C-alpha positions in Angstrom: -10.6 -99.1 -193.2 -8.3 -98.5 -190.2 -9.4 -96.1 -187.5 -6.3 -95.2 -185.4 -6.3 -94.8 -181.6 -4.2 -92.3 -179.7 -0.4 -93.0 -179.5 0.5 -94.9 -176.3 -2.9 -96.5 -175.9 -4.3 -99.9 -176.9 -7.3 -102.1 -177.2 -7.6 -105.1 -174.9 -9.4 -108.1 -176.3 -11.3 -110.8 -174.4 -8.6 -113.5 -174.0 -6.1 -111.0 -172.6 -8.8 -109.2 -170.5 -9.5 -112.5 -168.8 -5.8 -112.9 -167.9 -5.6 -109.3 -166.7 -8.8 -109.8 -164.6 -7.3 -112.9 -163.0 -4.2 -110.9 -162.0 -6.2 -108.0 -160.5 -8.5 -110.4 -158.6 -5.5 -112.2 -157.0 -4.1 -108.8 -156.0 -7.4 -107.6 -154.7 -7.6 -110.6 -152.4 -4.2 -109.8 -150.9 -5.0 -106.2 -150.4 -8.2 -107.0 -148.6 -6.6 -109.7 -146.5 -3.9 -107.3 -145.4 -6.5 -104.7 -144.3 -6.4 -102.2 -147.2 -9.7 -100.7 -148.2 -10.4 -100.0 -151.9 -11.0 -96.4 -153.0 -11.7 -94.8 -156.4 -11.0 -91.2 -157.4 -12.0 -89.2 -160.5 -9.8 -89.7 -163.6 -9.8 -85.9 -164.0 -8.4 -83.7 -161.3 -7.8 -79.9 -161.2 -4.4 -79.3 -162.6 -3.5 -77.2 -159.6 -4.1 -80.2 -157.4 -1.8 -82.4 -159.4 0.9 -79.6 -159.5 0.7 -79.2 -155.7 1.5 -82.9 -155.4 4.7 -82.6 -157.5 4.0 -85.9 -159.3 4.6 -86.6 -163.0 3.6 -83.8 -165.4 0.1 -84.4 -166.9 -0.2 -85.7 -170.4 -3.7 -84.5 -171.2 -5.5 -81.3 -170.2 -9.0 -80.0 -170.9 -11.1 -77.0 -169.8 -14.3 -77.4 -167.9 -17.4 -75.2 -168.4 -16.0 -72.7 -165.9 -12.7 -72.3 -167.7 -10.8 -74.3 -165.1 -8.0 -76.5 -166.3 -8.5 -80.2 -165.7 -5.9 -82.9 -166.2 -6.0 -86.7 -166.3 -4.3 -88.1 -163.2 -0.7 -89.2 -163.6 -0.8 -91.6 -160.6 -3.0 -92.3 -157.6 -0.8 -91.2 -154.8 -1.5 -87.5 -155.2 -5.3 -88.0 -155.5 -5.3 -90.2 -152.4 -3.4 -87.5 -150.5 -6.1 -85.1 -151.5 -8.8 -87.6 -150.5 -7.2 -88.1 -147.1 -7.1 -84.4 -146.4 -10.6 -83.7 -147.5 -12.5 -86.9 -146.6 -10.5 -88.1 -143.5 -9.4 -84.8 -141.9 -9.7 -86.1 -138.3 -9.6 -89.9 -138.7 -7.0 -91.6 -136.5 -4.0 -93.0 -138.4 -2.8 -95.3 -139.7 -5.1 -95.3 -142.7 -4.8 -98.1 -145.3 -6.1 -97.7 -148.9 -5.8 -99.7 -152.1 -6.8 -99.0 -155.7 -7.1 -100.3 -159.2 -7.0 -97.4 -161.7 -5.8 -96.1 -165.0 -3.2 -93.4 -165.0 -2.0 -91.2 -167.9 1.5 -89.8 -168.5 3.3 -87.9 -171.2 5.9 -90.4 -172.2 7.4 -91.7 -175.4 5.5 -95.0 -175.9 7.6 -98.2 -176.2 7.2 -101.7 -175.0 6.2 -101.9 -171.4 5.5 -98.1 -171.0 2.4 -96.5 -172.3 0.6 -93.2 -172.0 -2.5 -95.0 -170.5 -1.8 -97.8 -168.1 -3.5 -99.7 -165.4 -2.1 -99.6 -161.9 -2.7 -101.5 -158.7 -1.3 -100.2 -155.5 -1.6 -99.3 -151.8 -1.0 -96.3 -149.6 -0.3 -96.6 -145.9 -0.9 -93.2 -144.4 0.2 -92.2 -140.9 2.7 -95.0 -140.3 6.1 -93.5 -139.9 9.6 -94.6 -140.7 11.0 -98.1 -141.1 7.9 -99.8 -139.7 5.7 -98.3 -142.4 8.2 -99.2 -145.2 8.6 -102.8 -143.8 4.8 -103.3 -143.8 4.4 -102.0 -147.4 7.3 -104.2 -148.7 5.7 -107.2 -147.0 2.4 -106.5 -148.7 4.2 -106.0 -152.0 5.8 -109.5 -151.7 2.5 -111.0 -150.7 1.0 -109.5 -153.8 3.6 -110.6 -156.2 3.6 -114.1 -154.7 -0.1 -114.3 -155.1 0.1 -113.6 -158.9 2.6 -116.5 -159.3 5.6 -114.3 -160.2 8.7 -116.2 -159.1 11.9 -114.5 -160.1 11.3 -110.9 -158.9 13.7 -108.9 -156.8 13.1 -105.5 -155.0 15.7 -102.8 -155.3 15.6 -100.7 -152.1 17.3 -97.3 -151.6 16.7 -93.9 -150.1 15.6 -90.8 -152.1 17.4 -88.5 -149.7 20.8 -90.3 -149.8 22.3 -89.0 -153.0 20.9 -85.5 -152.9 22.2 -85.2 -149.4 25.6 -86.3 -150.5 25.6 -83.7 -153.3 24.6 -80.9 -150.9 27.4 -81.9 -148.5 29.8 -81.2 -151.4 28.3 -77.8 -152.1 27.2 -78.7 -155.6 24.8 -76.1 -157.0 21.1 -77.0 -157.2 20.9 -77.0 -161.0 23.8 -79.4 -161.2 22.3 -81.6 -158.5 19.1 -81.9 -160.5 21.0 -83.0 -163.6 23.0 -85.6 -161.7 19.9 -87.1 -160.0 18.2 -87.2 -163.4 21.0 -89.4 -164.7 20.4 -91.8 -161.8 16.7 -92.0 -162.4 17.5 -93.4 -165.9 20.4 -95.5 -164.5 22.7 -93.7 -167.0 26.1 -94.1 -165.2 28.0 -93.0 -168.3 25.9 -89.8 -168.3 26.6 -89.4 -164.5 30.3 -89.6 -165.2 30.1 -87.0 -168.0 28.0 -84.6 -165.8 30.6 -84.9 -162.9 33.4 -84.2 -165.4 31.8 -80.8 -166.1 32.0 -79.8 -162.5 35.1 -78.4 -160.8 35.3 -81.3 -158.2 38.3 -82.7 -156.5 39.2 -86.1 -157.8 38.3 -87.8 -154.4 34.8 -86.2 -154.4 34.0 -87.2 -158.0 35.2 -90.7 -157.3 33.0 -90.8 -154.2 29.9 -89.8 -156.1 30.5 -92.4 -158.8 31.2 -95.1 -156.3 28.2 -94.5 -154.1 25.9 -94.4 -157.1 27.0 -97.9 -158.0 26.8 -99.5 -154.6 24.3 -102.4 -154.9 24.0 -105.7 -153.1 23.0 -107.5 -149.9 22.9 -106.2 -146.4 26.7 -106.1 -146.2 26.6 -102.9 -148.4 24.9 -101.2 -145.4 27.9 -101.7 -143.1 28.8 -98.6 -141.2 29.2 -95.7 -143.7 30.4 -92.4 -142.2 29.6 -89.0 -143.4 26.4 -87.6 -145.1 25.0 -91.0 -146.1 25.1 -92.4 -142.6 21.5 -91.5 -141.6 20.0 -92.9 -144.8 22.0 -96.1 -144.6 21.0 -96.5 -140.9 17.4 -96.2 -141.9 17.8 -98.9 -144.5 19.4 -101.2 -141.9 16.4 -100.6 -139.6 14.0 -101.6 -142.4 16.0 -104.7 -143.1 15.8 -105.7 -139.5 12.0 -105.6 -139.5 11.6 -107.8 -142.6 10.6 -111.4 -142.4 13.2 -113.7 -144.0 11.0 -114.5 -147.0 10.7 -110.8 -147.7 14.3 -109.8 -146.9 15.7 -112.4 -149.3 14.0 -110.6 -152.2 15.6 -107.2 -151.4 18.7 -105.8 -153.1 20.0 -102.6 -151.5 20.8 -99.9 -154.1 22.4 -96.7 -152.7 22.0 -94.9 -156.1 18.4 -95.7 -156.6 16.3 -92.6 -157.5 12.7 -92.3 -158.9 11.2 -89.7 -161.2 8.5 -88.5 -158.9 9.2 -85.4 -156.8 7.3 -86.3 -153.7 9.5 -89.0 -152.4 11.5 -88.1 -149.2 12.9 -91.3 -147.8 13.0 -95.0 -148.7 12.3 -95.8 -152.4 12.0 -99.1 -154.1 11.5 -100.8 -157.5 10.4 -104.3 -158.6 12.5 -106.1 -161.1 12.0 -109.4 -162.9 14.4 -111.1 -165.4 11.5 -111.6 -167.9 11.1 -107.8 -168.4 13.8 -105.2 -168.9 12.0 -102.5 -167.0 10.7 -102.1 -163.5 7.3 -103.7 -162.9 6.5 -100.9 -160.4 7.8 -99.3 -157.3 7.1 -96.9 -154.5 8.5 -95.3 -151.4 7.9 -92.9 -148.6 6.5 -89.4 -149.0 6.3 -87.7 -145.6 5.7 -84.2 -146.9 3.0 -84.7 -149.6 0.0 -84.8 -147.3 1.0 -81.6 -145.6 0.7 -79.8 -148.9 -3.1 -80.7 -148.8 -3.5 -79.7 -145.2 -3.0 -82.8 -143.2 0.6 -83.5 -142.4 1.2 -87.2 -142.0 3.9 -89.6 -143.0 3.0 -92.1 -145.7 4.4 -94.9 -147.9 3.0 -96.9 -150.8 3.6 -98.7 -154.0 2.1 -99.1 -157.5 2.4 -102.0 -159.9 1.9 -101.8 -163.6 -0.6 -104.5 -164.4 0.4 -104.7 -168.1 4.0 -105.0 -167.2 3.2 -107.7 -164.6 1.3 -109.6 -167.2 4.2 -109.5 -169.6 6.6 -110.7 -166.8 4.3 -113.6 -165.9 4.1 -114.6 -169.5 7.9 -114.4 -169.9 8.4 -116.6 -166.8 6.0 -119.2 -168.2 7.9 -119.3 -171.5 11.4 -119.5 -169.9 
């Protein structure tokens, strides 16, 4: 008799669990050595809290005995923002937290992306601008190196760059949202179609297509005038702060966008040739904590442990 489990979830058996545990323990050692204290939050949060954070939409909702709507967390960034505002209302920044936790999202399950997944990550709260991003990227590289991953690269962009460019061309908000959504999925053909539906001058449409595809080394950050100048200058400052071993892992991507609404500045994703999807990512979210009552800049990242496991196995087989 076969007893099914919910779509997008899975059982983990002892051999694989030992491998996953080895990965998480190597990561935990890095987080502790770099000064990040581990926290845990409830798997269930009030849905109003998650909505205030503007993260991914909840996949699962239940009612408590008072009729309040609870939802399984979709990531750990929003719960940690809540935690900082309620448990550390007067603590001097910067605050450094790490976590190992399951999250739950309403996605169409396929290889490497599940409804229930284990994440490991950090949040650096109260460290502003390029310095905070440089620290988090450094911890990210320490973490991936400790697991034994060799071929990874980090795509680095700015969440404000492309929306700012669209606003400078007076593109309506609804159209801006559609265009950014195509960038999240790296659908450049879809981006071209969406631009074709707008009454844009040829030069403006060509500019939007060209900027979305700009990807490469530090040379792509050479002086760029106009509405992208501030974002590009911020990326140059981050690059200048990185140690060579970290900087050589970075690929600058001016069209990089992520599907979480709280990012305000630098964003990044981790890629490895052994897996066709990002292993994780992160970025800066300078407005999120203010929604919970303690305005502080912040930056962090999360890695999908299952995806990391697949990538490590793929590198071993290569």
